[in-house]
C-alpha positions in Angstrom: -37.6 5.3 -2.3 -35.0 7.2 -4.4 -31.5 5.3 -3.9 -28.7 6.3 -5.5 -26.1 3.8 -6.7 -22.3 4.6 -6.5 -19.4 3.4 -8.1 -16.7 1.9 -5.8 -13.9 3.9 -5.1 -10.5 2.0 -5.8 -8.2 4.8 -5.7 -7.3 8.8 -6.4 -6.3 10.9 -9.3 -4.6 13.9 -7.6 -4.5 17.1 -9.7 -1.1 18.8 -9.4 2.0 17.7 -7.6 3.9 18.7 -4.5 7.3 20.4 -4.6 10.0 21.0 -1.8 9.4 24.2 0.3 11.8 27.0 -0.3 13.1 26.0 3.5 13.3 22.2 2.7 15.1 23.1 -0.7 17.6 24.8 1.2 18.8 21.6 3.1 21.8 19.5 1.9 20.2 16.1 0.5 16.5 17.1 0.3 16.4 17.5 -3.7 18.2 13.9 -4.2 15.6 12.5 -2.1 12.8 14.2 -3.8 14.0 13.3 -7.0 14.5 9.7 -6.4 11.4 9.4 -4.9 9.7 11.1 -8.0 11.6 8.8 -10.5 10.7 5.3 -8.2 6.8 6.5 -8.5 6.6 7.1 -4.6 3.5 8.8 -3.3 4.0 12.4 -2.0 3.3 11.2 1.5 6.0 8.6 1.2 8.4 11.2 -0.2 7.5 13.6 2.7 8.2 10.7 5.3 11.5 10.2 3.9 12.4 14.1 3.7 11.4 14.3 7.5 14.4 11.9 8.2 16.9 14.4 6.9 18.5 16.7 9.7 16.8 20.1 9.9 14.2 19.4 7.4 10.8 21.0 8.3 7.9 18.8 9.3 6.1 19.8 6.3 8.7 19.6 3.7 6.2 19.5 0.6 3.8 22.4 -0.9 1.0 21.9 -3.6 1.8 23.3 -7.1 -0.9 23.4 -9.8 0.5 21.9 -13.1 -1.2 21.1 -16.6 -1.1 17.5 -15.8 -1.8 15.0 -13.5 0.1 12.2 -11.3 -0.9 8.7 -10.0 0.7 6.6 -7.7 0.1 3.1 -6.9 0.0 3.9 -3.2 -3.3 5.7 -3.6 -4.9 2.5 -5.2 -6.6 -0.8 -3.6 -4.9 -2.4 -6.8 -1.6 -0.6 -7.3 -1.3 -1.8 -10.9 -4.5 0.6 -11.4 -2.0 3.4 -11.5 0.0 1.7 -14.1 -3.1 1.3 -16.6 -4.2 4.9 -16.3 -1.0 6.3 -17.0 -0.8 3.8 -20.2 -3.7 5.3 -21.7 -3.1 9.0 -20.7 
């Protein structure tokens, strides 16, 4: 019997980032909420939830963008400090 062993998954490293859609960027206050979320190290899901609370913001305020780097968020890991460790050596 051939069994494959797999390493346990403890988190996700996501290539690229998400940025405001053109429609969301045109709404007063969204850029500030987005920038504060990025500075705080929030996940893009959390940033989107905060953006949706702004009156007139579309349900999908962020769109993926390819960039030559990656971003990790503590929210994507079972042990949030893992994200800090990864970025320390990146």
